[in-house]
N, C-alpha and C positions, 0 to 999 in steps of 0.2 A: 479415638479422638485425634490421634496423630495423622491418620489418613485424611481426615477432614481438613486439617490445617495445611496439608501438602497439596491438596487439589487446586486452590487458587494460585499457588506458586507455579504449579505445572502449567496451568492455563496461561499465566503471565509469561512463562518461558516460551510457550508456543507462539504467542503474539510477538514477543521480542525476536524470535527466530524468523517469523514471517516478515517483519520489517527488514531484518538483515538480508534475508534471501531476496527480497524485492530490490534492495539496493545493489546487491551483487548481480542481479539480473541485467544491469546495464552492461556488464562485461560478459556474463554467461546467461543468455536469455532463458535457458531452461530453469535457472534458479528462481526467476520471477514466477514461473508456473508452480514451482515447489512452494514458494511463499503463499500463493493463492490457495493451494491445497491445504497447507498448514492452517491458514485462516479459516477455511471451511471446516476443518476438523476440530477447531477450538470449540470446547463445550460451552463456554460462556457466551452470553448475549451482549457483549461489550460494544461500545461505540467504536473501539479500535478495530474490531473484527469487520464491521460493516464498512468502516472507512477504508481499510485495506482492500476489501473485495471491490468496492466501487472504484478505487484508484486503479486497480488492475484492469477492470473491464473498460472503463472510459479511456484509460491509457492505450489499451489495445485498439480500441476504435480510432483514436487519434492517430496511432501509428499506421494503421491500414489506410486511412484517408490520406495521411501525409505521404505515404509511399506511392499511392496512386497519383496524387497530385504533383509528384516530383517531375512529371513529364512537362508540366507548365510552370515550373520553378517555384510556384507558391507552396508546393508541398514541403520544400526545405524549411520554410517559415513555420508551417504546421508542425513539422518534426522538432524544430527548435523550441516552439511553444510547449509541445508535449514533454520534452526533456526537462525544461525549467519547471513546468507545472508538477511533474511527477517527483522530481528531486525535492522541491519545496514542500510538497505534501508529505513525503516520507520523512524528511528531516524534522519538520514541525510535529508530526505525529509521534515520531520516536522520542522527541524531546518531551512531549506531554506524557508519554508512556513512562519514561524514566523518572519524571517528576511525580508519578503516581496519580496523574490527573486523567480523567476520562475525556472523551470527545463529545461535546454537547450536541453538535450538529453533524453526525456522521454522513448524512445524505447531501451535505453541501458539496459543491464542486469547486470551491474557492482554492486559492493557492495555499492557504494555511489551515491547519487543523484548529477548529474552534470548539 
């Protein structure tokens, strides 16, 4: 019975580490990839897991598009948008996680976790 009660806590810790790793990824980009791997390895089918995975992949897409478009200056705006979008999503998602709330719409691409 003790093992059953520890399993959700372990999964919760994995999601918490995934959020932290993705935030650290702004300084050390490899950490964001580690956060993605942690999210994929999480056993639960939580909204946080899907939310983190979508944030990473759409963020990577915006980063690549922004990097290519820096040639015509608009790329810097795309990269700024990516930065704000990602930080807002990670902070609001982490806040919901710490409050013990799930994410009702993990497939949403909005600025806030809802």
